[in-house]
N, C-alpha and C positions, 0 to 999 in steps of 0.2 A: 592115731599115731602108730608107727611101726613098732612090731615086737623088739625089744632091744635083745642084743647078743647076751649070752650068760655073761654075769659079772656086771653088767651095764645096768645101773638104776635109771627107770624111766621117769622123766618129768612128769609132775603132777599137772603142770600148766604150760603156760607159754615159755619160749625160749626168748630172752633178750639179749641182743648183740651189742657190740663196740669194738672200739679200737684202742689199744693201749701201747704205751711205750714213750721213751724221751724225746723222741722226733729228732729232727735236725741238730747237730751233724751226725748222730749215731745211726739214724734210720733203723732203729732196734725195736719196732713195734710189733705188736701181735694182734691178729683178729682173735676176739674173746666173746664167748656166749656163755650165758648163766640161766639157769632155772632152778625152780623148788622141788624138792624131793617128797615124797610121802611123809617122811618122818617130820613131825611139827619143828619148824624154825629151822630145819637142814636144806641145804642148797648144793649144786654142784656147777663149777666153772671149768669150761673146756676152752682151751686156746691152742691156737697154731702160731709158732714161730720158731725160726732156725730150722725149718724142714722137720719140725717133731709136733706131733699133737700130743697134748698133755691135758691131765683132769686133776682137779683137787676139790674136797669138799669144806662145807663149812658148817657152823651151827651157831644159833644166836644164844645157846646155853652156854654150860661151862667151856672154857678154852681147850681146844684139841690141837694136837700137833698138825701142822699144815704139811701134810704127806703129799708130794706131787707125784703123779704116776704117769707113765709113758703109755699112751693107748695101743692096743694092737690093732691091727687091720680091720678086723671084724667089730670092734668097739668103735673105730672111727665111723664105719660105715652104719652103724646103728644109729648113733647121735645125727650122722648126715641125714639119715632116713626120718627121724624125728622132726628135725628142723624143716626138711624139704616139704613134709606133710603140713606143717603149720603154713608155710609159704603158699601151699596151694588150697588152704581153707579160707574161711572169711576173713576179712581184716582184723587184725588184732589190736590196732592202735599204735604198735610200736614200729619204730624205725627198722624197715626190713632191708636196707643197705648192707648192714654187716652181717645180716643172717644169709643174704644172697652171697655175699664175700666167702663166708665159711663154706657153703655148699659148693662154689666154684674153687676154694683152697683144696677141697676134698678132691674134687674131680682131677684138677691137675696134678694133685700129689700121686695118684694113682694111674695117671695118663700112661699108657704101654708105647706109643710111638715116640721117635725120638723128638726132642724139641730142637731150637736153633741156637741154644745158648752158646756152645762153641764152635758154631760154624765158622766165625770169622777170627777165631782164636789165634794168635800167635805165641808160640811157647818159647819161652826164655830159659833163664839161668834156673837150676834146680840143685837143691843140696840134700843131705841126709839129715833131717832135723831131729832124728832120735834113732837108737840102734835099729828099731823097726818101721821107721817112717820116712817119708819124703816131703818136700816143700818145694814146690815150683811157683816161678813166677809168669804170668800170662797178661798179655795186652790185647785190646780190641781196637778198631777203628773209632773214632769219636772221643778220644782221651778217656777211655775206660781201662781201668787195670784190676789185678786181682791176684789172688794166691790159690793154688791147689794144694791140698794136704791129703797125703794117701798113705795107708798102712793095711795090715791084713785084715783089719776089722772093717775098712770101708774107705771111701773118699769124701772129703768135705771141700767146700770152696767159699770164697768170698769175692764179689766183685763191685767196684764202685767208680763213681766219677773220679777224676784224679784230684780235683778240688774239694772234694767231701771226704771226711775221715772214714777210714776203713771200719766195716763192722765185723762181728765175730763169724767165723766159719760156721757153715751149715752143711748137714749131710745133704749130699746130692739125691734128689728123687730119681727114679728109674729112667723118666725121660730125659733129664741133664745128664746122666751116667752115659746113656746111650750116645748122646750128642758128643761126649767127651770121647768116647771109645772111637766114634768115626773120626773126629778130628785128629786124635792123635795117630791113628793108622795111617792118616793122610799124611799128616806132618814127618812121621818117621819115613815114610817112604820117598817124600819129595826133598826133604832137607837133612842137614848134618845136626840133628839134635843130639843133646847130650844122652848117653845110653840110659840114664836114670830114668829117662821120660818112658822108656820100654818097660821099666819096672813099675811105674805109676799106671801105664796101660793096663799091665797084668791085674793090679789093684781094683781098677774100674772094673775089668771085665769079671773078677771073682765076686765084686759087690752085685753084679746083675743076676748072678747064679742063684 
């Protein structure tokens, strides 16, 4: 297996994957992988949901607080390398679909080229959701609706079919941020948008730096 980044515990055996979440109508699931650690009875669980990779540890001994950590990019890549090495090795007997989905989630999360997420977006009303933040409404062809939220800390969004309940906003990955920037530049030049969308564009551009 690949050498873990500093601070990343390396699994002693196989990673096992699965999918977790409440399902429809919330569509709030996660890709989850877990493995044993060198300490007897200890393990690590890594999940991807809402645009964030998190990690938590467990033990079969005395109860310990379930601290959930947000992984740094180098830590995410280290786990990805461990899982990829397992997938390229002999068959483990475990279902490899969730493991492959985890590796793919990492690839897409760090994708540098613009996605197409906002290519067909139509930007509607936008309001000041807090002293420092904005909330704008977006629609797409095919009866898709959503919300974009921005402030100096970054930009998050959620989109869903109109007949499905909205999920929680998730921080936009780089590829989706680039798509939003391109779409807003075009929309601001071609149509009479509320000037607050210009500030949303600034938030998105700052998040890419």
